[in-house]
Structures are given as structure tokens and as C-alpha cells.
VEXBAZA-223712 format. One record per residue: residue number from 1; residue in one letter; chain; x, y, z of N, C-alpha, C, CB in turn. Coordinates in steps of 0.05 Angstrom, whole numbers, plus 5000, padded with zeros to 4 digits. Glycine has a CB too. Layout:
N
lumlo kolpa NUM | guke A | mivo A | nxx X | nyy Y | nzz Z | caxx X | cayy Y | cazz Z | cxx X | cyy Y | czz Z | cbxx X | cbyy Y | cbzz Z
...
END
This chain:
80
lumlo kolpa 1 | guke X | mivo A | nxx 5143 | nyy 7820 | nzz 8774 | caxx 5140 | cayy 7831 | cazz 8800 | cxx 5110 | cyy 7832 | czz 8807 | cbxx 5153 | cbyy 7859 | cbzz 8803
lumlo kolpa 2 | guke X | mivo A | nxx 5104 | nyy 7825 | nzz 8831 | caxx 5077 | cayy 7825 | cazz 8841 | cxx 5069 | cyy 7854 | czz 8848 | cbxx 5073 | cbyy 7806 | cbzz 8865
lumlo kolpa 3 | guke X | mivo A | nxx 5043 | nyy 7859 | nzz 8845 | caxx 5032 | cayy 7885 | cazz 8853 | cxx 5023 | cyy 7885 | czz 8882 | cbxx 5009 | cbyy 7894 | cbzz 8835
lumlo kolpa 4 | guke X | mivo A | nxx 5025 | nyy 7862 | nzz 8895 | caxx 5017 | cayy 7860 | cazz 8923 | cxx 5035 | cyy 7877 | czz 8941 | cbxx 5018 | cbyy 7830 | cbzz 8932
lumlo kolpa 5 | guke X | mivo A | nxx 5022 | nyy 7891 | nzz 8960 | caxx 5038 | cayy 7907 | cazz 8979 | cxx 5054 | cyy 7888 | czz 8996 | cbxx 5019 | cbyy 7925 | cbzz 8996
lumlo kolpa 6 | guke X | mivo A | nxx 5079 | nyy 7894 | nzz 8999 | caxx 5097 | cayy 7877 | cazz 9014 | cxx 5088 | cyy 7874 | czz 9043 | cbxx 5126 | cbyy 7888 | cbzz 9014
lumlo kolpa 7 | guke X | mivo A | nxx 5079 | nyy 7895 | nzz 9056 | caxx 5071 | cayy 7894 | cazz 9084 | cxx 5046 | cyy 7876 | czz 9088 | cbxx 5065 | cbyy 7921 | cbzz 9094
lumlo kolpa 8 | guke X | mivo A | nxx 5032 | nyy 7868 | nzz 9067 | caxx 5009 | cayy 7851 | cazz 9069 | cxx 5016 | cyy 7822 | czz 9062 | cbxx 4987 | cbyy 7861 | cbzz 9050
lumlo kolpa 9 | guke X | mivo A | nxx 5040 | nyy 7817 | nzz 9054 | caxx 5048 | cayy 7790 | cazz 9045 | cxx 5053 | cyy 7771 | czz 9069 | cbxx 5072 | cbyy 7791 | cbzz 9027
lumlo kolpa 10 | guke X | mivo A | nxx 5046 | nyy 7746 | nzz 9065 | caxx 5054 | cayy 7726 | cazz 9084 | cxx 5084 | cyy 7720 | czz 9081 | cbxx 5038 | cbyy 7699 | cbzz 9081
lumlo kolpa 11 | guke X | mivo A | nxx 5096 | nyy 7707 | nzz 9100 | caxx 5124 | cayy 7699 | cazz 9098 | cxx 5129 | cyy 7683 | czz 9072 | cbxx 5133 | cbyy 7683 | cbzz 9122
lumlo kolpa 12 | guke X | mivo A | nxx 5111 | nyy 7664 | nzz 9067 | caxx 5115 | cayy 7646 | cazz 9044 | cxx 5113 | cyy 7661 | czz 9018 | cbxx 5094 | cbyy 7624 | cbzz 9045
lumlo kolpa 13 | guke X | mivo A | nxx 5094 | nyy 7680 | nzz 9016 | caxx 5091 | cayy 7695 | cazz 8991 | cxx 5116 | cyy 7713 | czz 8987 | cbxx 5066 | cbyy 7712 | cbzz 8992
lumlo kolpa 14 | guke X | mivo A | nxx 5125 | nyy 7726 | nzz 9008 | caxx 5148 | cayy 7744 | cazz 9007 | cxx 5173 | cyy 7728 | czz 8999 | cbxx 5152 | cbyy 7759 | cbzz 9033
lumlo kolpa 15 | guke X | mivo A | nxx 5176 | nyy 7705 | nzz 9011 | caxx 5200 | cayy 7689 | cazz 9004 | cxx 5199 | cyy 7679 | czz 8975 | cbxx 5201 | cbyy 7664 | cbzz 9023
lumlo kolpa 16 | guke X | mivo A | nxx 5176 | nyy 7671 | nzz 8966 | caxx 5174 | cayy 7662 | cazz 8938 | cxx 5180 | cyy 7684 | czz 8919 | cbxx 5146 | cbyy 7651 | cbzz 8933
lumlo kolpa 17 | guke X | mivo A | nxx 5170 | nyy 7708 | nzz 8924 | caxx 5176 | cayy 7730 | cazz 8906 | cxx 5205 | cyy 7739 | czz 8908 | cbxx 5158 | cbyy 7754 | cbzz 8912
lumlo kolpa 18 | guke X | mivo A | nxx 5216 | nyy 7738 | nzz 8932 | caxx 5245 | cayy 7744 | cazz 8935 | cxx 5262 | cyy 7725 | czz 8919 | cbxx 5253 | cbyy 7743 | cbzz 8965
lumlo kolpa 19 | guke X | mivo A | nxx 5255 | nyy 7700 | nzz 8919 | caxx 5270 | cayy 7680 | cazz 8903 | cxx 5268 | cyy 7687 | czz 8873 | cbxx 5260 | cbyy 7652 | cbzz 8908
lumlo kolpa 20 | guke X | mivo A | nxx 5244 | nyy 7695 | nzz 8865 | caxx 5240 | cayy 7702 | cazz 8837 | cxx 5256 | cyy 7727 | czz 8829 | cbxx 5210 | cbyy 7707 | cbzz 8831
lumlo kolpa 21 | guke X | mivo A | nxx 5256 | nyy 7747 | nzz 8846 | caxx 5271 | cayy 7771 | cazz 8842 | cxx 5301 | cyy 7765 | czz 8840 | cbxx 5266 | cbyy 7792 | cbzz 8864
lumlo kolpa 22 | guke X | mivo A | nxx 5311 | nyy 7749 | nzz 8858 | caxx 5339 | cayy 7741 | cazz 8858 | cxx 5347 | cyy 7727 | czz 8832 | cbxx 5346 | cbyy 7724 | cbzz 8882
lumlo kolpa 23 | guke X | mivo A | nxx 5329 | nyy 7709 | nzz 8823 | caxx 5334 | cayy 7695 | cazz 8798 | cxx 5336 | cyy 7714 | czz 8774 | cbxx 5312 | cbyy 7675 | cbzz 8793
lumlo kolpa 24 | guke X | mivo A | nxx 5318 | nyy 7733 | nzz 8773 | caxx 5319 | cayy 7753 | cazz 8751 | cxx 5345 | cyy 7769 | czz 8753 | cbxx 5295 | cbyy 7772 | cbzz 8753
lumlo kolpa 25 | guke X | mivo A | nxx 5353 | nyy 7777 | nzz 8777 | caxx 5377 | cayy 7793 | cazz 8779 | cxx 5402 | cyy 7777 | czz 8772 | cbxx 5379 | cbyy 7804 | cbzz 8808
lumlo kolpa 26 | guke X | mivo A | nxx 5402 | nyy 7752 | nzz 8780 | caxx 5425 | cayy 7734 | cazz 8775 | cxx 5429 | cyy 7729 | czz 8745 | cbxx 5423 | cbyy 7708 | cbzz 8790
lumlo kolpa 27 | guke X | mivo A | nxx 5406 | nyy 7726 | nzz 8731 | caxx 5407 | cayy 7721 | cazz 8702 | cxx 5417 | cyy 7746 | czz 8687 | cbxx 5380 | cbyy 7713 | cbzz 8691
lumlo kolpa 28 | guke X | mivo A | nxx 5411 | nyy 7769 | nzz 8698 | caxx 5420 | cayy 7794 | cazz 8686 | cxx 5406 | cyy 7800 | czz 8660 | cbxx 5449 | cbyy 7793 | cbzz 8681
lumlo kolpa 29 | guke X | mivo A | nxx 5381 | nyy 7790 | nzz 8656 | caxx 5367 | cayy 7794 | cazz 8631 | cxx 5346 | cyy 7816 | czz 8633 | cbxx 5353 | cbyy 7768 | cbzz 8623
lumlo kolpa 30 | guke X | mivo A | nxx 5351 | nyy 7835 | nzz 8651 | caxx 5333 | cayy 7858 | cazz 8653 | cxx 5349 | cyy 7884 | czz 8650 | cbxx 5318 | cbyy 7858 | cbzz 8680
lumlo kolpa 31 | guke X | mivo A | nxx 5336 | nyy 7905 | nzz 8641 | caxx 5349 | cayy 7931 | cazz 8637 | cxx 5358 | cyy 7942 | czz 8664 | cbxx 5330 | cbyy 7950 | cbzz 8623
lumlo kolpa 32 | guke X | mivo A | nxx 5376 | nyy 7961 | nzz 8663 | caxx 5387 | cayy 7973 | cazz 8687 | cxx 5366 | cyy 7985 | czz 8705 | cbxx 5408 | cbyy 7995 | cbzz 8680
lumlo kolpa 33 | guke X | mivo A | nxx 5348 | nyy 8000 | nzz 8694 | caxx 5327 | cayy 8013 | cazz 8711 | cxx 5309 | cyy 7991 | czz 8724 | cbxx 5309 | cbyy 8031 | cbzz 8694
lumlo kolpa 34 | guke X | mivo A | nxx 5303 | nyy 7970 | nzz 8709 | caxx 5287 | cayy 7949 | cazz 8721 | cxx 5303 | cyy 7934 | czz 8742 | cbxx 5277 | cbyy 7930 | cbzz 8699
lumlo kolpa 35 | guke X | mivo A | nxx 5329 | nyy 7931 | nzz 8738 | caxx 5346 | cayy 7918 | cazz 8757 | cxx 5346 | cyy 7933 | czz 8784 | cbxx 5375 | cbyy 7915 | cbzz 8747
lumlo kolpa 36 | guke X | mivo A | nxx 5347 | nyy 7959 | nzz 8782 | caxx 5347 | cayy 7976 | cazz 8806 | cxx 5320 | cyy 7973 | czz 8821 | cbxx 5352 | cbyy 8005 | cbzz 8799
lumlo kolpa 37 | guke X | mivo A | nxx 5298 | nyy 7973 | nzz 8806 | caxx 5272 | cayy 7969 | cazz 8818 | cxx 5270 | cyy 7941 | czz 8831 | cbxx 5250 | cbyy 7973 | cbzz 8797
lumlo kolpa 38 | guke X | mivo A | nxx 5280 | nyy 7921 | nzz 8817 | caxx 5280 | cayy 7894 | cazz 8828 | cxx 5296 | cyy 7892 | czz 8853 | cbxx 5290 | cbyy 7874 | cbzz 8807
lumlo kolpa 39 | guke X | mivo A | nxx 5320 | nyy 7905 | nzz 8853 | caxx 5337 | cayy 7905 | cazz 8877 | cxx 5323 | cyy 7918 | czz 8901 | cbxx 5363 | cbyy 7919 | cbzz 8871
lumlo kolpa 40 | guke X | mivo A | nxx 5310 | nyy 7940 | nzz 8896 | caxx 5296 | cayy 7954 | cazz 8917 | cxx 5273 | cyy 7937 | czz 8928 | cbxx 5285 | cbyy 7981 | cbzz 8907
lumlo kolpa 41 | guke X | mivo A | nxx 5258 | nyy 7924 | nzz 8910 | caxx 5236 | cayy 7907 | cazz 8919 | cxx 5247 | cyy 7883 | czz 8935 | cbxx 5218 | cbyy 7898 | cbzz 8895
lumlo kolpa 42 | guke X | mivo A | nxx 5269 | nyy 7872 | nzz 8925 | caxx 5282 | cayy 7849 | cazz 8938 | cxx 5291 | cyy 7857 | czz 8966 | cbxx 5305 | cbyy 7840 | cbzz 8922
lumlo kolpa 43 | guke X | mivo A | nxx 5302 | nyy 7880 | nzz 8969 | caxx 5310 | cayy 7889 | cazz 8996 | cxx 5287 | cyy 7892 | czz 9015 | cbxx 5325 | cbyy 7916 | cbzz 8994
lumlo kolpa 44 | guke X | mivo A | nxx 5264 | nyy 7902 | nzz 9005 | caxx 5240 | cayy 7905 | cazz 9021 | cxx 5228 | cyy 7877 | czz 9028 | cbxx 5219 | cbyy 7922 | cbzz 9006
lumlo kolpa 45 | guke X | mivo A | nxx 5229 | nyy 7859 | nzz 9009 | caxx 5220 | cayy 7832 | cazz 9013 | cxx 5237 | cyy 7818 | czz 9035 | cbxx 5220 | cbyy 7815 | cbzz 8987
lumlo kolpa 46 | guke X | mivo A | nxx 5263 | nyy 7822 | nzz 9034 | caxx 5281 | cayy 7811 | cazz 9054 | cxx 5273 | cyy 7821 | czz 9082 | cbxx 5310 | cbyy 7818 | cbzz 9048
lumlo kolpa 47 | guke X | mivo A | nxx 5268 | nyy 7846 | nzz 9084 | caxx 5260 | cayy 7858 | cazz 9110 | cxx 5234 | cyy 7846 | czz 9119 | cbxx 5258 | cbyy 7889 | cbzz 9108
lumlo kolpa 48 | guke X | mivo A | nxx 5215 | nyy 7842 | nzz 9101 | caxx 5189 | cayy 7830 | cazz 9108 | cxx 5193 | cyy 7801 | czz 9118 | cbxx 5170 | cbyy 7830 | cbzz 9083
lumlo kolpa 49 | guke X | mivo A | nxx 5209 | nyy 7786 | nzz 9105 | caxx 5215 | cayy 7758 | cazz 9114 | cxx 5228 | cyy 7758 | czz 9142 | cbxx 5233 | cbyy 7744 | cbzz 9094
lumlo kolpa 50 | guke X | mivo A | nxx 5247 | nyy 7776 | nzz 9146 | caxx 5260 | cayy 7777 | cazz 9172 | cxx 5240 | cyy 7785 | czz 9194 | cbxx 5283 | cbyy 7797 | cbzz 9171
lumlo kolpa 51 | guke X | mivo A | nxx 5222 | nyy 7803 | nzz 9188 | caxx 5202 | cayy 7812 | cazz 9207 | cxx 5183 | cyy 7789 | czz 9214 | cbxx 5186 | cbyy 7836 | cbzz 9196
lumlo kolpa 52 | guke X | mivo A | nxx 5174 | nyy 7775 | nzz 9194 | caxx 5155 | cayy 7753 | cazz 9199 | cxx 5169 | cyy 7731 | czz 9215 | cbxx 5144 | cbyy 7742 | cbzz 9172
lumlo kolpa 53 | guke X | mivo A | nxx 5194 | nyy 7725 | nzz 9209 | caxx 5209 | cayy 7705 | cazz 9224 | cxx 5212 | cyy 7714 | czz 9254 | cbxx 5236 | cbyy 7700 | cbzz 9212
lumlo kolpa 54 | guke X | mivo A | nxx 5218 | nyy 7739 | nzz 9258 | caxx 5222 | cayy 7749 | cazz 9285 | cxx 5195 | cyy 7747 | czz 9300 | cbxx 5231 | cbyy 7778 | cbzz 9285
lumlo kolpa 55 | guke X | mivo A | nxx 5173 | nyy 7753 | nzz 9287 | caxx 5147 | cayy 7751 | cazz 9300 | cxx 5141 | cyy 7722 | czz 9308 | cbxx 5124 | cbyy 7761 | cbzz 9281
lumlo kolpa 56 | guke X | mivo A | nxx 5148 | nyy 7703 | nzz 9290 | caxx 5144 | cayy 7675 | cazz 9296 | cxx 5161 | cyy 7666 | czz 9319 | cbxx 5149 | cbyy 7658 | cbzz 9271
lumlo kolpa 57 | guke X | mivo A | nxx 5186 | nyy 7675 | nzz 9320 | caxx 5204 | cayy 7667 | cazz 9341 | cxx 5194 | cyy 7678 | czz 9368 | cbxx 5233 | cbyy 7678 | cbzz 9336
lumlo kolpa 58 | guke X | mivo A | nxx 5184 | nyy 7702 | nzz 9368 | caxx 5173 | cayy 7714 | cazz 9393 | cxx 5149 | cyy 7698 | czz 9403 | cbxx 5166 | cbyy 7743 | cbzz 9389
lumlo kolpa 59 | guke X | mivo A | nxx 5132 | nyy 7689 | nzz 9384 | caxx 5108 | cayy 7673 | cazz 9392 | cxx 5117 | cyy 7647 | czz 9404 | cbxx 5090 | cbyy 7669 | cbzz 9368
lumlo kolpa 60 | guke X | mivo A | nxx 5136 | nyy 7634 | nzz 9391 | caxx 5146 | cayy 7608 | cazz 9402 | cxx 5159 | cyy 7612 | czz 9429 | cbxx 5167 | cbyy 7596 | cbzz 9382
lumlo kolpa 61 | guke X | mivo A | nxx 5174 | nyy 7634 | nzz 9432 | caxx 5188 | cayy 7639 | cazz 9457 | cxx 5168 | cyy 7645 | czz 9480 | cbxx 5207 | cbyy 7662 | cbzz 9455
lumlo kolpa 62 | guke X | mivo A | nxx 5144 | nyy 7654 | nzz 9472 | caxx 5124 | cayy 7662 | cazz 9492 | cxx 5108 | cyy 7638 | czz 9503 | cbxx 5104 | cbyy 7681 | cbzz 9480
lumlo kolpa 63 | guke X | mivo A | nxx 5112 | nyy 7614 | nzz 9491 | caxx 5098 | cayy 7591 | cazz 9501 | cxx 5111 | cyy 7582 | czz 9527 | cbxx 5099 | cbyy 7567 | cbzz 9480
lumlo kolpa 64 | guke X | mivo A | nxx 5094 | nyy 7580 | nzz 9548 | caxx 5105 | cayy 7571 | cazz 9574 | cxx 5103 | cyy 7541 | czz 9576 | cbxx 5090 | cbyy 7585 | cbzz 9598
lumlo kolpa 65 | guke X | mivo A | nxx 5122 | nyy 7529 | nzz 9590 | caxx 5122 | cayy 7500 | cazz 9594 | cxx 5120 | cyy 7493 | czz 9623 | cbxx 5148 | cbyy 7488 | cbzz 9582
lumlo kolpa 66 | guke X | mivo A | nxx 5107 | nyy 7470 | nzz 9628 | caxx 5105 | cayy 7460 | cazz 9656 | cxx 5131 | cyy 7444 | czz 9663 | cbxx 5080 | cbyy 7443 | cbzz 9661
lumlo kolpa 67 | guke X | mivo A | nxx 5132 | nyy 7433 | nzz 9686 | caxx 5155 | cayy 7418 | cazz 9695 | cxx 5163 | cyy 7395 | czz 9677 | cbxx 5151 | cbyy 7409 | cbzz 9722
lumlo kolpa 68 | guke X | mivo A | nxx 5143 | nyy 7384 | nzz 9663 | caxx 5148 | cayy 7361 | cazz 9645 | cxx 5155 | cyy 7370 | czz 9616 | cbxx 5124 | cbyy 7343 | cbzz 9644
lumlo kolpa 69 | guke X | mivo A | nxx 5155 | nyy 7396 | nzz 9612 | caxx 5161 | cayy 7407 | cazz 9585 | cxx 5137 | cyy 7409 | czz 9567 | cbxx 5181 | cbyy 7389 | cbzz 9572
lumlo kolpa 70 | guke X | mivo A | nxx 5113 | nyy 7406 | nzz 9579 | caxx 5088 | cayy 7409 | cazz 9563 | cxx 5079 | cyy 7438 | czz 9562 | cbxx 5066 | cbyy 7390 | cbzz 9574
lumlo kolpa 71 | guke X | mivo A | nxx 5069 | nyy 7447 | nzz 9539 | caxx 5059 | cayy 7475 | cazz 9538 | cxx 5035 | cyy 7478 | czz 9557 | cbxx 5051 | cbyy 7482 | cbzz 9509
lumlo kolpa 72 | guke X | mivo A | nxx 5035 | nyy 7500 | nzz 9571 | caxx 5013 | cayy 7506 | cazz 9590 | cxx 4998 | cyy 7531 | czz 9582 | cbxx 5024 | cbyy 7508 | cbzz 9618
lumlo kolpa 73 | guke X | mivo A | nxx 5007 | nyy 7546 | nzz 9564 | caxx 4994 | cayy 7570 | cazz 9556 | cxx 5014 | cyy 7589 | czz 9543 | cbxx 4980 | cbyy 7584 | cbzz 9579
lumlo kolpa 74 | guke X | mivo A | nxx 5005 | nyy 7614 | nzz 9541 | caxx 5022 | cayy 7634 | cazz 9529 | cxx 5027 | cyy 7656 | czz 9548 | cbxx 5009 | cbyy 7645 | cbzz 9503
lumlo kolpa 75 | guke X | mivo A | nxx 5052 | nyy 7666 | nzz 9548 | caxx 5058 | cayy 7690 | cazz 9563 | cxx 5052 | cyy 7714 | czz 9546 | cbxx 5089 | cbyy 7690 | cbzz 9573
lumlo kolpa 76 | guke X | mivo A | nxx 5044 | nyy 7736 | nzz 9558 | caxx 5041 | cayy 7760 | cazz 9541 | cxx 5068 | cyy 7768 | czz 9529 | cbxx 5029 | cbyy 7784 | cbzz 9557
lumlo kolpa 77 | guke X | mivo A | nxx 5067 | nyy 7775 | nzz 9504 | caxx 5092 | cayy 7784 | cazz 9490 | cxx 5091 | cyy 7815 | czz 9490 | cbxx 5094 | cbyy 7772 | cbzz 9461
lumlo kolpa 78 | guke X | mivo A | nxx 5112 | nyy 7827 | nzz 9499 | caxx 5113 | cayy 7856 | cazz 9499 | cxx 5110 | cyy 7867 | czz 9471 | cbxx 5139 | cbyy 7866 | cbzz 9512
lumlo kolpa 79 | guke X | mivo A | nxx 5096 | nyy 7889 | nzz 9468 | caxx 5093 | cayy 7902 | cazz 9443 | cxx 5072 | cyy 7890 | czz 9425 | cbxx 5118 | cbyy 7902 | cbzz 9429
lumlo kolpa 80 | guke X | mivo A | nxx 5058 | nyy 7870 | nzz 9434 | caxx 5036 | cayy 7858 | cazz 9416 | cxx 5009 | cyy 7864 | czz 9428 | cbxx 5040 | cbyy 7828 | cbzz 9414
END
């Protein structure tokens, strides 16, 4: 498990660690207490990935297009 704070992780880092956590849990080669800690970290990593994906989707949705479908700029995104 990484000591990096989840809220500071990029999407890619969070996804890579989530995959590692899932692998450890699937193998079942960790003690019960460690399994619980891994599960909790995995749940938090999942939330981080979902949050980063939502942010990316909102940024993409905020791109305005002209009549030909070309990007013309960005619309302000509420809450940012």
C-alpha cells in the first residue's frame, strides 16, 4: 500500500493502486486485519477514480463548438 494521500493522487496513480489492492484481496494472501485495511483503501481509491473521471467529463462537456463542430472555447463550469 502506498503512503500517498488518496486525495492527492492522479487518476492514473489511484487506478494503478486500486488494481494492486484488488489483486492482493483476490489472492487472499493477507491477514484479516490487513484485508480490511486494503478493502477500506480500495473503496477510497474507487471514489477518487470516480471523482477524477467526473471532473474530466465536466471539462469535456464545457467545451463549446461552433457550427462546424470545431471547439471555440470553454464555458464556465458551475462549482469550479
